matplotlib code that plots the C-alpha trace (Angstrom):
import matplotlib.pyplot as plt

x = [20.9, 23.5, 25.0, 21.6, 21.1, 24.5, 23.7, 20.4, 22.1, 24.8, 22.2, 20.0, 23.0, 24.5, 21.0, 20.6, 24.0, 23.2, 19.8, 21.4, 24.0, 21.2, 19.4, 22.7, 23.2, 19.6, 19.7, 19.7, 16.4, 14.9, 16.2, 13.9, 11.4, 12.1, 9.9, 11.8, 15.1, 14.2, 12.7, 15.9, 18.2, 16.2, 16.0, 19.7, 20.5, 18.1, 19.3, 23.0, 22.5, 20.5, 23.1, 25.9, 24.2, 23.7, 27.3, 28.5, 26.2, 27.4, 31.0, 30.4, 28.7, 31.9, 30.7, 33.0, 32.4, 34.0, 36.2, 37.5, 36.5, 38.0, 35.8, 32.5, 33.5, 35.2, 32.2, 30.0, 32.1, 31.7, 28.0, 27.8, 29.9, 27.5, 24.5, 25.9, 26.8, 23.4, 21.6, 23.5, 21.0, 22.5, 19.1, 19.8, 23.1, 25.6, 28.7, 30.6, 30.8, 29.9, 26.7, 24.8, 23.1, 19.7, 20.7, 22.3, 19.1, 17.1, 19.4, 19.1, 15.3, 15.3, 17.7, 15.6]
y = [5.3, 5.9, 8.8, 10.5, 10.0, 11.4, 14.5, 15.0, 14.7, 17.2, 19.7, 19.5, 19.8, 22.8, 24.5, 24.1, 25.6, 28.5, 29.1, 29.1, 31.6, 33.9, 33.6, 34.2, 37.4, 38.5, 37.8, 41.6, 41.9, 38.9, 40.0, 43.0, 40.7, 37.9, 35.5, 36.3, 35.8, 32.5, 31.4, 32.4, 30.7, 27.5, 27.5, 28.0, 25.3, 22.8, 23.6, 23.3, 20.0, 18.5, 19.7, 18.2, 14.9, 14.9, 15.9, 12.9, 10.6, 12.3, 11.6, 8.0, 7.6, 8.7, 12.1, 14.9, 18.5, 21.0, 18.3, 17.0, 14.0, 15.4, 18.6, 17.1, 16.2, 19.5, 21.3, 19.1, 20.1, 23.8, 23.3, 21.8, 24.7, 27.2, 25.4, 25.5, 29.2, 30.0, 28.3, 30.4, 32.9, 36.2, 37.5, 41.0, 41.4, 43.8, 41.6, 44.1, 46.8, 49.5, 51.4, 49.9, 52.1, 51.5, 52.8, 55.9, 56.7, 56.2, 58.5, 61.2, 61.0, 61.3, 64.2, 66.1]
z = [-66.4, -63.7, -65.5, -65.8, -62.0, -61.3, -63.4, -61.6, -58.2, -59.3, -60.6, -57.5, -55.1, -56.9, -57.2, -53.4, -52.8, -55.1, -53.4, -49.9, -51.1, -52.4, -49.0, -47.2, -49.1, -48.4, -44.7, -44.0, -45.7, -43.9, -40.5, -40.5, -38.8, -36.4, -38.4, -41.6, -40.0, -38.5, -41.9, -43.7, -41.1, -41.2, -45.0, -45.4, -42.9, -44.6, -48.1, -47.0, -45.1, -48.0, -50.5, -48.4, -48.2, -52.0, -52.6, -50.5, -52.5, -55.7, -54.7, -53.9, -57.3, -58.9, -60.1, -61.0, -60.1, -62.4, -63.9, -60.6, -58.6, -55.4, -55.0, -53.9, -50.3, -49.5, -50.9, -48.6, -45.6, -46.6, -46.9, -43.4, -41.9, -43.6, -42.3, -38.7, -39.0, -40.5, -37.6, -35.0, -33.7, -32.6, -31.4, -32.7, -30.9, -32.5, -33.1, -35.3, -32.7, -35.1, -35.9, -38.9, -41.5, -40.1, -36.7, -38.3, -40.2, -37.0, -35.1, -37.8, -37.7, -33.9, -34.1, -36.6]

ax = plt.figure().add_subplot(projection="3d")
ax.plot(x, y, z, "-o")
ax.set_aspect("equal")
plt.show()
């Protein structure tokens, strides 16, 4: 029974990590509207925090991730860091210092 529960916790936590990675990669699409960006940020943060908690529980249950019993806690820490970084709202500020493709297309339309 315990092994089944450990397997379920492992599957759920890894699925949540995977979903948050997909949302993270899609943040450009979501950030086209403020509501979409806020939704994506909160979803990523919630998924990562929940996954981190499940990974800590998984570790204390003696579970092994990818054949190692020492991977769950560092992965939980990474999930927390991603949750914190996802919840940082930049409010549309350009942090890279370069023009993005959307602005280039807008400048070309204005020029023509």
